[in-house]
C-alpha positions, 0 to 999 in steps of 0.5 A: 500500499502506497498511499490512503485516499478519500476523495481529493486527499491523499495521505502518502504511506511511509511505513505499514506492517501487521500492528502500525502504520506511518504516514506523511500527514499533509497540513490541514488534515485533522487527525481526529475531531471527537470521539465518535465524529470522524469526519474529514480526519486522518482517521476517515482517510485511512478506515475508508482506504481499508486499513483496520485500526485499533479500537480497544479498551483504553483507546479514546479514537481508533488506532490514535496512540499519538497526534499532530496539530491539523496544520503540522505536517510529517510523519504520524503513526495509527495503531492496528492492533492492540500490540501495535498500540500498547508498544508504541505507546510505551515507547513514547513513554520511555522516550524510545520513539525518537521524533525529529522535526524541521521548523521554520522561525523567526529571527536569527540565533547567536548559539549554533543550538540550545535546550529549552527545558520550561513547563507548559500548562494549558490556558483559556484564551479567546475561547480556546483551550491553549498552551503556555510557559507555566512553572505549575505545568508539566515538564517540557524539553526541546532541543533545537539545532539551528540549520540555516539562517535567512538573513535576519528574517528566520532560521530553519531548525532541526528539533528533538523533543523529549516530551510530547505536550500540546503545542510544544514546539510551538509554545516553546519557539514563542516563549524564546521570542522566534514563534514558527512562521505562520503560527498566529496563535502563537505570536507570529506576525505576518512579513510583507514579502512572504505569504504563509497560510500555517505554521512551517513546522514538519515532522521530519523523521520517527525513529522506533522498533517494530513491535513484533520483529523488534527491527529499527525502523525510521521513516523519513517524510518529506517536505510538502510543497508549501514548505519548500515555497517558503524556503525559496522565497526566503532564500531568494 
C-alpha cells in the first residue's frame, strides 16, 4: 500500500506492518475531531482506504497513539493492533521513539544549538484551550539545532522533543522569542514579502522499534511543497 485516499485527500504511506502504519500527514488534515465523529480526519481516510485501526480498551479514538496538530505536516503513526498500540505507546512514554521536526522560526540565533526546558500548562484564551509556559505546568524539554539563517528574517531549525506536550514546539519557540512562521496563535506576525498559510512545522523523521520483529525502523517524510516554497522565498 503506497497511499491512503478519500476523495481529493491523498496521504502517502511511509511504513506499514500488521501492527502499525506510518504516514506523511498533509497540513490541514486533522487527526481527529471528537470521539464518535471522524468525518474529514486522518482516521476517516485510513478507514475508508481499508486500513484496520485498533479500537480496543483504553483507546479514545481508533488507532490514535500520538497526535499532530491539524496544520502540522509529517510523520504520523496509527496503531492497527493491540500490540501496536501498547508497544508504541510504551516507546513514546520511555522516550525510545525519537521524533525529529523541521521548523522555520522568526529571527536568527547567536548560538548553534540550545535546549528549552520550560514547563507547559493549559490556559483558556479567546475562547480556545491553548498552552503557555507556566512554572506550575508539566515538565517539557525541546532541543534545537540551527541548520540555516535567512538574513535576519528567519531560521531553519532541526528540533527533537523529549516530551510530547500539546503545542510544545510552538509554545517553546514563542517563549524564547522565535515563534514558528505562520503560527498566528503563538505570536507570529505577518511579513510583507512572505505569504504563509499555516505554521511552518514539519514532523520530518521518526525512529522506533517494530512491535513484533523488534527491528529498528526510521521513517522520513519529505518536505511538502508549501514548506519548500517558503524556503525558496526566504532564500531569495
